C-alpha positions as CSV (number, residue, x, y, z in Angstrom):
1,X,-89.6,78.8,154.0
2,X,-88.7,75.7,156.0
3,X,-88.6,72.6,154.0
4,X,-89.6,69.4,156.0
5,X,-89.1,65.7,154.9
6,X,-91.7,63.5,156.3
7,X,-90.5,59.8,155.8
8,X,-90.9,56.3,157.0
9,X,-94.6,56.4,157.0
10,X,-97.7,55.6,154.6
11,X,-98.8,58.7,152.5
12,X,-102.2,58.7,151.0
13,X,-101.8,60.4,147.8
14,X,-103.3,60.1,144.3
15,X,-99.9,60.8,143.1
16,X,-98.5,57.5,144.2
17,X,-100.5,54.8,145.9
18,X,-97.3,53.3,147.6
19,X,-95.8,56.6,148.8
20,X,-94.0,56.5,152.2
21,X,-92.4,60.1,152.2
22,X,-93.6,63.5,151.5
23,X,-91.6,66.7,151.2
24,X,-93.2,70.3,152.2
25,X,-91.8,73.8,151.6
26,X,-93.9,76.0,154.2
27,X,-97.3,75.6,153.5
28,X,-97.0,73.6,150.2
29,X,-96.4,70.0,149.3
30,X,-93.7,69.9,146.8
31,X,-93.1,66.0,146.5
32,X,-94.4,62.6,147.2
33,X,-92.8,59.7,146.6
34,X,-90.6,56.6,148.2
35,X,-88.3,56.6,150.9
36,X,-85.6,55.4,148.6
37,X,-86.3,58.4,146.1
38,X,-86.2,60.6,149.4
39,X,-82.8,59.8,150.1
40,X,-81.6,62.0,147.1
41,X,-83.5,65.2,148.6
42,X,-82.3,67.6,151.1
43,X,-84.5,69.3,153.7
44,X,-84.2,71.7,156.7
45,X,-86.0,69.3,159.1
46,X,-86.5,65.5,158.7
47,X,-89.5,63.9,160.5
48,X,-89.5,60.3,161.2
49,X,-93.1,59.0,160.8
50,X,-92.6,55.5,162.4
51,X,-94.9,53.9,160.1
52,X,-97.7,56.3,160.6
53,X,-100.5,57.1,158.1
54,X,-100.4,60.5,156.5
55,X,-103.5,61.7,155.1
56,X,-105.5,65.2,154.1
57,X,-107.0,66.5,157.1
58,X,-110.7,66.4,157.6
59,X,-112.9,69.1,156.9
60,X,-116.1,69.5,159.1
61,X,-118.6,71.3,156.8
62,X,-121.0,72.3,159.3
63,X,-120.3,73.4,163.0
64,X,-121.3,76.0,165.5
65,X,-118.2,76.8,167.3
66,X,-119.2,78.8,170.4
67,X,-122.1,76.4,171.4
68,X,-120.2,73.4,170.7
69,X,-117.3,74.7,172.9
70,X,-119.8,75.6,175.6
71,X,-121.1,72.0,175.4
72,X,-117.5,70.6,175.4
73,X,-116.7,72.9,178.7
74,X,-120.2,73.2,180.2
75,X,-123.6,71.2,180.4
76,X,-123.9,68.6,177.7
77,X,-127.2,66.3,178.1
78,X,-126.5,64.3,174.9
79,X,-125.8,61.2,177.0
80,X,-128.5,61.9,179.7
81,X,-130.6,58.7,179.8
82,X,-133.5,60.4,181.4
83,X,-135.3,63.6,182.2
84,X,-134.7,63.1,185.9
85,X,-131.0,62.7,185.2
86,X,-131.1,65.7,182.9
87,X,-132.5,67.7,185.9
88,X,-129.8,66.5,188.4
89,X,-127.3,67.6,186.0
90,X,-128.8,71.2,185.7
91,X,-128.7,71.1,189.7
92,X,-125.0,70.3,189.4
93,X,-124.4,73.0,186.9
94,X,-126.3,75.6,188.6
95,X,-124.4,75.3,191.9
96,X,-121.2,75.6,189.8
97,X,-122.5,78.5,188.3
98,X,-123.1,80.1,191.7
99,X,-125.9,82.4,190.2
100,X,-124.5,82.7,186.6
101,X,-126.5,81.7,183.5
102,X,-126.6,77.8,182.9
103,X,-126.5,77.3,179.0
104,X,-127.0,73.6,178.0
105,X,-127.6,71.4,175.1
106,X,-128.2,68.0,173.8
107,X,-131.5,66.6,175.5
108,X,-133.6,64.2,173.4
109,X,-136.9,63.5,175.1
110,X,-137.5,60.7,172.2
111,X,-134.7,58.6,174.2
112,X,-136.2,59.3,177.7
113,X,-138.6,56.9,179.3
114,X,-140.7,60.1,180.6
115,X,-141.1,60.9,176.8
116,X,-141.3,64.6,177.4
117,X,-139.4,67.6,177.7
118,X,-138.5,69.4,180.9
119,X,-140.8,72.2,182.0
120,X,-139.8,75.9,183.3
121,X,-141.0,75.0,186.8
122,X,-138.6,72.0,186.7
123,X,-135.8,74.1,185.7
124,X,-136.9,76.5,188.3
125,X,-136.4,74.1,191.1
126,X,-133.4,72.3,189.7
127,X,-131.6,75.7,189.4
128,X,-132.7,77.7,192.6
129,X,-134.8,79.9,190.5
130,X,-131.6,80.7,188.3
131,X,-131.6,81.5,184.4
132,X,-131.4,78.4,182.3
133,X,-131.3,77.8,178.9
134,X,-131.6,74.1,177.6
135,X,-131.6,73.5,173.6
136,X,-132.8,70.4,172.4
137,X,-130.6,68.2,170.6
138,X,-131.4,69.4,167.2
139,X,-131.0,73.1,168.6
140,X,-134.5,74.1,167.1
141,X,-136.2,74.1,170.3
142,X,-135.4,74.6,173.7
143,X,-136.7,74.9,177.4
144,X,-136.2,78.1,179.3
145,X,-136.6,78.8,183.1
146,X,-138.9,81.3,184.3
147,X,-136.0,83.9,184.9
148,X,-134.9,83.3,181.5
149,X,-138.4,84.2,180.2
150,X,-138.5,87.2,182.3
151,X,-135.7,88.5,180.4
152,X,-137.0,87.8,177.3
153,X,-140.8,88.5,177.5
154,X,-141.6,88.7,173.7
155,X,-141.1,84.9,173.7
156,X,-144.6,84.4,175.2
157,X,-146.5,86.4,172.2
158,X,-144.2,85.1,169.5
159,X,-144.8,82.3,167.1
160,X,-143.4,79.1,168.5
161,X,-144.4,79.5,172.2
162,X,-145.7,76.2,173.4
163,X,-146.1,76.9,176.9
164,X,-144.4,75.2,180.1
165,X,-141.1,77.2,178.8
166,X,-141.0,75.0,175.7
167,X,-140.1,77.5,172.8
168,X,-139.9,76.7,168.9
169,X,-139.4,79.0,165.9
170,X,-139.4,82.6,166.7
171,X,-140.0,82.2,170.2
172,X,-136.8,80.1,170.4
173,X,-135.0,82.9,168.6
174,X,-136.0,85.5,171.2
175,X,-135.0,83.1,174.0
176,X,-131.7,82.4,172.5
177,X,-130.6,85.7,171.9
178,X,-131.4,86.7,175.4
179,X,-129.3,83.5,177.0
180,X,-126.4,84.1,174.8
181,X,-126.3,87.9,175.7
182,X,-125.2,86.7,178.7
183,X,-122.1,85.1,177.5
184,X,-119.0,87.4,177.6
185,X,-116.2,87.9,175.1
186,X,-114.0,86.1,177.4
187,X,-116.3,83.1,177.6
188,X,-116.9,83.1,173.9
189,X,-113.1,83.0,173.0
190,X,-112.6,80.1,175.6
191,X,-115.6,78.2,173.8
192,X,-114.2,78.6,170.3
193,X,-110.9,77.9,171.3
194,X,-111.9,74.6,172.8
195,X,-113.9,73.7,169.7
196,X,-110.9,74.3,167.4
197,X,-108.5,72.6,169.8
198,X,-110.8,69.5,169.9
199,X,-111.2,69.7,166.1
200,X,-107.4,69.7,165.7
201,X,-107.0,66.8,168.0
202,X,-109.4,64.9,165.8
203,X,-107.4,65.4,162.7
204,X,-109.7,68.0,161.5
205,X,-108.0,70.9,159.7
206,X,-110.8,73.0,158.8
207,X,-114.3,73.9,159.8
208,X,-117.2,75.5,158.2
209,X,-118.9,77.9,160.6
210,X,-122.6,78.3,160.1
211,X,-123.5,81.6,161.7
212,X,-126.4,84.1,161.6
213,X,-128.3,86.8,163.7
214,X,-130.2,84.0,165.2
215,X,-127.4,81.7,166.2
216,X,-124.7,83.6,167.8
217,X,-124.8,87.0,166.2
218,X,-122.4,89.4,164.4
219,X,-119.8,89.6,167.2
220,X,-119.7,86.0,167.8
221,X,-118.8,85.3,164.1
222,X,-116.3,88.4,163.8
223,X,-114.5,87.1,166.8
224,X,-114.3,83.5,165.6
225,X,-113.1,84.5,162.1
226,X,-110.4,86.6,164.0
227,X,-109.1,84.0,166.3
228,X,-105.6,82.9,165.4
229,X,-105.8,79.2,166.6
230,X,-104.4,77.5,163.3
231,X,-107.6,75.3,162.5
232,X,-109.0,77.1,159.1
233,X,-112.5,78.6,159.7
234,X,-114.6,79.1,156.6
235,X,-117.7,81.4,157.8
236,X,-121.3,81.3,156.4
237,X,-123.7,84.0,157.3
238,X,-127.2,82.7,157.4
239,X,-129.2,85.8,156.9
240,X,-131.9,86.5,154.0
241,X,-131.4,89.3,151.8
242,X,-128.1,90.2,153.5
243,X,-125.3,89.8,150.6
244,X,-123.3,93.0,151.5
245,X,-123.3,92.1,155.4
246,X,-122.1,88.6,154.8
247,X,-119.3,90.3,152.7
248,X,-118.5,92.7,155.6
249,X,-118.2,90.3,158.0
250,X,-115.6,88.1,156.2
251,X,-118.1,85.3,155.2
252,X,-117.3,82.9,152.4
253,X,-120.9,82.4,151.7
254,X,-124.4,83.9,152.4
255,X,-126.0,80.7,153.5
256,X,-125.3,77.9,156.0
257,X,-128.1,78.0,158.4
258,X,-130.2,80.4,156.4
259,X,-133.4,78.5,157.4
260,X,-135.9,77.2,154.8
261,X,-137.4,75.4,157.8
262,X,-136.5,73.8,161.1
263,X,-135.9,70.3,162.4
264,X,-137.6,66.9,162.5
265,X,-137.2,66.2,166.3
266,X,-138.9,69.7,167.1
267,X,-141.8,69.1,164.5
268,X,-140.5,72.2,162.7
269,X,-139.0,70.6,159.6
270,X,-141.6,71.5,156.7
271,X,-143.0,68.5,155.4
272,X,-145.6,67.9,152.1
273,X,-147.9,65.7,154.5
274,X,-148.3,65.8,158.2
275,X,-146.1,64.1,161.0
276,X,-147.0,60.7,162.0
277,X,-147.1,61.7,165.9
278,X,-148.5,65.3,165.7
279,X,-151.0,67.0,163.6
280,X,-148.7,69.5,161.8
281,X,-146.7,70.0,158.6
282,X,-144.1,72.0,160.4
283,X,-143.0,75.5,159.5
284,X,-141.6,77.2,156.4
285,X,-139.4,80.2,156.7
286,X,-138.6,80.8,153.2
287,X,-141.0,80.7,150.1
288,X,-139.8,79.7,146.6
289,X,-139.7,83.3,145.5
290,X,-137.6,84.5,148.5
291,X,-135.3,81.6,147.7
292,X,-134.8,82.9,144.0
293,X,-134.4,86.4,145.2
294,X,-131.7,85.4,147.7
295,X,-129.8,83.1,145.0
296,X,-129.9,86.1,142.3
297,X,-128.6,88.5,144.5
298,X,-125.7,86.2,145.6
299,X,-125.0,85.0,142.1
300,X,-125.0,88.6,140.9
301,X,-122.4,89.2,143.5
302,X,-120.1,86.3,142.9
303,X,-121.0,85.0,146.5
304,X,-122.0,81.3,147.3
305,X,-125.6,80.9,148.8
306,X,-127.0,78.0,150.8
307,X,-130.0,77.0,152.4
308,X,-130.9,75.1,155.6
309,X,-133.5,72.4,154.5
310,X,-134.6,69.2,156.0
311,X,-138.3,68.4,155.2
312,X,-139.4,67.6,151.5
313,X,-141.7,70.8,151.4
314,X,-138.7,72.9,152.4
315,X,-136.5,71.0,150.1
316,X,-139.1,71.5,147.0
317,X,-139.3,75.3,148.0
318,X,-135.5,75.5,147.7
319,X,-135.4,73.6,144.6
320,X,-138.2,75.8,143.0
321,X,-136.4,78.7,143.9
322,X,-133.4,77.6,142.3
323,X,-135.3,77.1,139.0
324,X,-136.8,80.6,139.1
325,X,-133.3,82.2,139.9
326,X,-132.0,80.1,136.7
327,X,-134.4,81.9,134.6
328,X,-133.1,85.0,135.6
329,X,-129.3,84.6,135.8
330,X,-128.8,81.2,134.0
331,X,-128.2,77.6,135.1
332,X,-124.4,78.0,134.3
333,X,-124.0,80.9,136.5
334,X,-125.7,78.8,139.4
335,X,-123.5,76.0,138.7
336,X,-120.4,77.9,138.7
337,X,-121.0,79.1,142.4
338,X,-121.9,75.8,144.0
339,X,-124.7,76.8,145.9
340,X,-125.5,74.7,148.9
341,X,-128.1,72.9,150.8
342,X,-127.3,72.0,154.3
343,X,-128.8,68.6,155.9
344,X,-131.0,67.7,152.5
345,X,-132.4,64.7,154.6
346,X,-135.8,64.1,152.9
347,X,-135.1,64.2,149.2
348,X,-136.9,62.2,146.5
349,X,-135.5,61.2,143.3
350,X,-136.7,64.0,141.1
351,X,-135.6,66.5,144.0
352,X,-132.0,64.8,143.7
353,X,-132.1,65.0,139.9
354,X,-132.8,69.0,140.2
355,X,-129.9,69.2,142.8
356,X,-127.4,67.6,140.3
357,X,-129.0,69.5,137.4
358,X,-127.9,72.8,139.0
359,X,-124.7,71.8,140.6
360,X,-125.8,72.1,144.3
361,X,-123.8,70.7,146.9
362,X,-125.2,68.5,149.8
363,X,-123.8,69.1,152.9
364,X,-124.8,66.4,155.1
365,X,-124.5,64.9,158.6
366,X,-124.2,61.2,158.6
367,X,-124.4,60.9,162.4
368,X,-128.0,62.1,162.0
369,X,-128.7,58.8,160.4
370,X,-126.7,56.8,163.2
371,X,-128.7,58.4,165.9
372,X,-132.0,59.0,164.6
373,X,-132.5,56.2,161.5
374,X,-133.4,52.5,161.6
375,X,-136.6,50.8,162.2
376,X,-137.1,52.1,166.2
377,X,-135.6,55.5,165.5
378,X,-136.8,59.2,165.9
379,X,-137.5,59.3,162.1
380,X,-139.7,56.3,162.3
381,X,-141.6,58.2,165.3
382,X,-142.0,61.4,163.5
383,X,-142.6,60.1,159.9
384,X,-143.7,56.4,159.9
385,X,-141.4,53.7,158.6
386,X,-142.0,54.5,154.7
387,X,-140.9,58.1,154.7
388,X,-138.4,57.3,157.4
389,X,-136.7,54.6,155.0
390,X,-136.1,57.3,152.4
391,X,-134.1,59.8,154.8
392,X,-130.4,60.9,154.0
393,X,-130.3,59.0,150.6
394,X,-126.5,59.5,150.2
395,X,-125.7,56.5,147.8
396,X,-128.4,58.2,145.4
397,X,-127.0,61.7,145.7
398,X,-123.7,60.4,144.9
399,X,-124.8,58.2,141.9
400,X,-126.6,61.3,140.3
401,X,-123.4,63.2,140.6
402,X,-124.3,65.5,143.4
403,X,-121.2,66.9,145.6
404,X,-121.1,65.8,148.9
405,X,-119.7,67.3,152.0
406,X,-119.6,65.8,155.4
407,X,-120.0,67.6,158.6
408,X,-121.5,67.1,162.2
409,X,-123.6,70.3,162.8
410,X,-122.0,70.3,166.2
411,X,-123.1,70.5,169.1
412,X,-126.2,68.5,167.5
413,X,-123.7,65.6,167.1
414,X,-120.2,65.7,168.2
415,X,-117.1,66.3,166.4
416,X,-116.2,62.9,165.4
417,X,-114.8,62.3,161.9
418,X,-114.1,58.4,162.0
419,X,-117.6,58.2,163.6
420,X,-118.8,60.3,160.4
421,X,-117.5,57.8,158.1
422,X,-118.5,54.8,159.9
423,X,-122.2,56.1,159.7
424,X,-122.0,57.0,156.1
425,X,-120.6,53.7,155.5
426,X,-123.3,51.7,157.4
427,X,-126.4,53.7,156.8
428,X,-129.2,52.4,158.9
429,X,-131.3,51.8,155.6
430,X,-129.4,49.2,153.3
431,X,-128.5,50.5,149.9
432,X,-128.4,54.2,151.2
433,X,-124.8,54.6,152.3
434,X,-121.5,55.7,150.7
435,X,-118.2,53.5,150.4
436,X,-115.3,54.0,152.2
437,X,-113.4,55.8,149.7
438,X,-116.5,58.0,148.7
439,X,-117.1,58.9,152.4
440,X,-113.1,60.0,153.0
441,X,-113.2,62.0,149.8
442,X,-116.5,63.7,150.9
443,X,-114.9,64.4,154.4
444,X,-111.6,66.0,153.2
445,X,-111.6,67.3,149.5
446,X,-115.4,67.5,149.4
447,X,-115.3,69.9,152.3
448,X,-113.0,72.1,150.5
449,X,-114.8,71.8,147.1
450,X,-118.2,72.8,149.1
451,X,-116.5,75.9,149.7
452,X,-115.5,76.8,146.3
453,X,-111.9,76.1,147.3
454,X,-110.2,73.7,144.6
455,X,-106.8,71.9,144.8
456,X,-107.1,71.2,148.6
457,X,-107.8,68.0,150.5
458,X,-105.4,65.8,148.2
459,X,-101.7,65.4,149.0
460,X,-100.2,66.1,145.7
461,X,-97.3,68.5,144.7
462,X,-98.8,72.0,144.7
463,X,-101.3,71.4,147.2
464,X,-101.5,72.9,150.6
465,X,-99.6,71.1,153.3
466,X,-102.9,70.2,155.4
467,X,-102.8,66.9,156.8
468,X,-103.1,64.5,159.7
469,X,-100.6,62.0,161.0
470,X,-102.5,58.9,162.5
471,X,-101.4,55.8,164.4
472,X,-103.4,53.0,162.6
473,X,-103.9,49.6,164.3
474,X,-103.5,47.1,161.7
475,X,-103.1,47.1,158.0
476,X,-104.4,49.5,155.8
477,X,-107.3,47.9,153.6
478,X,-109.2,48.5,150.4
479,X,-112.9,48.1,150.6
480,X,-114.0,45.1,148.2
481,X,-116.9,45.7,146.1
482,X,-118.9,42.7,146.6
483,X,-120.6,42.6,150.1
484,X,-121.3,39.1,150.0
485,X,-117.5,38.4,150.6
486,X,-115.1,39.9,153.2
487,X,-115.5,43.6,153.3
488,X,-111.7,44.7,153.4
489,X,-108.8,43.7,151.5
490,X,-104.9,44.2,152.0
491,X,-103.9,42.9,148.8
492,X,-101.5,45.7,147.3
493,X,-102.1,44.4,143.5
494,X,-105.5,46.7,143.8
495,X,-102.9,49.7,143.2
496,X,-105.4,51.5,145.3
497,X,-104.3,53.7,148.3
498,X,-105.8,52.0,151.2
499,X,-107.9,53.4,154.3
500,X,-108.0,52.3,158.0
501,X,-110.4,49.6,158.5
502,X,-113.8,51.4,159.5
503,X,-114.9,48.4,161.2
504,X,-112.0,48.3,163.6
505,X,-110.9,50.7,166.3
506,X,-110.3,54.4,165.3
507,X,-106.9,55.7,164.5
508,X,-105.1,58.0,166.9
509,X,-104.1,61.5,165.7
510,X,-100.5,62.1,166.5
511,X,-100.2,65.3,164.6
512,X,-102.5,67.9,162.9
513,X,-100.9,70.3,160.1
514,X,-102.6,73.2,158.5
515,X,-101.0,75.1,155.7
516,X,-97.5,74.0,157.2
517,X,-98.6,74.9,160.8
518,X,-98.8,72.1,163.4
519,X,-102.0,72.8,165.4
520,X,-101.8,69.5,167.2
521,X,-99.0,67.2,168.5
522,X,-99.8,64.6,170.8
523,X,-97.5,63.6,173.8
């Protein structure tokens, strides 16, 4: 094992709020303290931090690595300002593809002046009759070209066929499988590598991959878990009644995107009362007795379960299922495994209390609120102002004692840990956000705890040497408790380890280390 002394910086550690040095032995932190005390230590390698800030690496608790990588290296329509611009980019991508499949993601019709998705005919014209799959930003609906629909004929007779090439629900799954079948192993590997490399560049040391049969499939999942990149991948397999398959695939949990419902933007999140802009309550994929059955099987197998649930009716079904499962295996057994709910957006106070009572983890994405919250966002359009104000109640979850883990759901929103923290702090609904310290903890230690891993996410002796080294413009600050005064303090008498000012520019990642291995080093 190589010992490394990191000195001359500012180390975020609960062991010493004023630490400037750290000693690692291979993959483990063995000491944290001052430069003066470090002078008495010996090490194989000494690294001068040059006043950089050293902190636990981020954990993104919900990603889809292959589709994120395809967006990073291909057609990403997230910033397309109009349908016309999106179609122009499809045409450019089709020319580059030279007859190959065009896979794109990120379009959001609620932000376009045309206020509608593309049609199959428009994709046909833009791609010269090519095979095109364009996922909506929430990846719960898509538009397919006529050539792709010809390769997936069952889509037209499946639930969720909306006509004009627009597919939701089962029809979307049929089309998505056909589109991704055209991705070669080499393309998958390149996309996965691009995602993990981007994560490392952003100081992310671990990601939770949320796979499943209707997301990337088994080959995609296995290949990602076998990829020796350095960024740690914890895999969740979202298939109902498939505990043994999850184990065989190497998953840490039988959950993640095990769908209880869909998404608000696609009108498929399951609500107790209809949408404000469409006469539907969305779609439920799982009933409470099915949730209970899956939870009982996972709990008896000692495997973490998890469910994708966004709408209030879907969350109600999941929580009813949790209570049914508790009657069969006991509440303590459920709490011990920290079963998860992904997204958990439309919770009321009673549901939050039930989550806390059964030790459920809320794996949430603050960038959703930043993108779709506020008085003129998609939430208001889909739900009306009153229901929209209750979305993503992070402060209430934290106050109730619900464990939080932060993520991006990339490619739905980009890998962006500092943007995630900023969105959690500056929630679009006043009073619903997190403090800076709580958000940072949820995006580091919280991500490990959400995967059932204790002892990670803090730089203390005995912890894994997983951290990032940052150039921080300006002073480290401590958030003041009173919003009526200046929001940040640099007073060292607080005796609390500081953070970069989230109202300032993002820190730049100089190095990312995962269990002692450098996975990113800036030039």
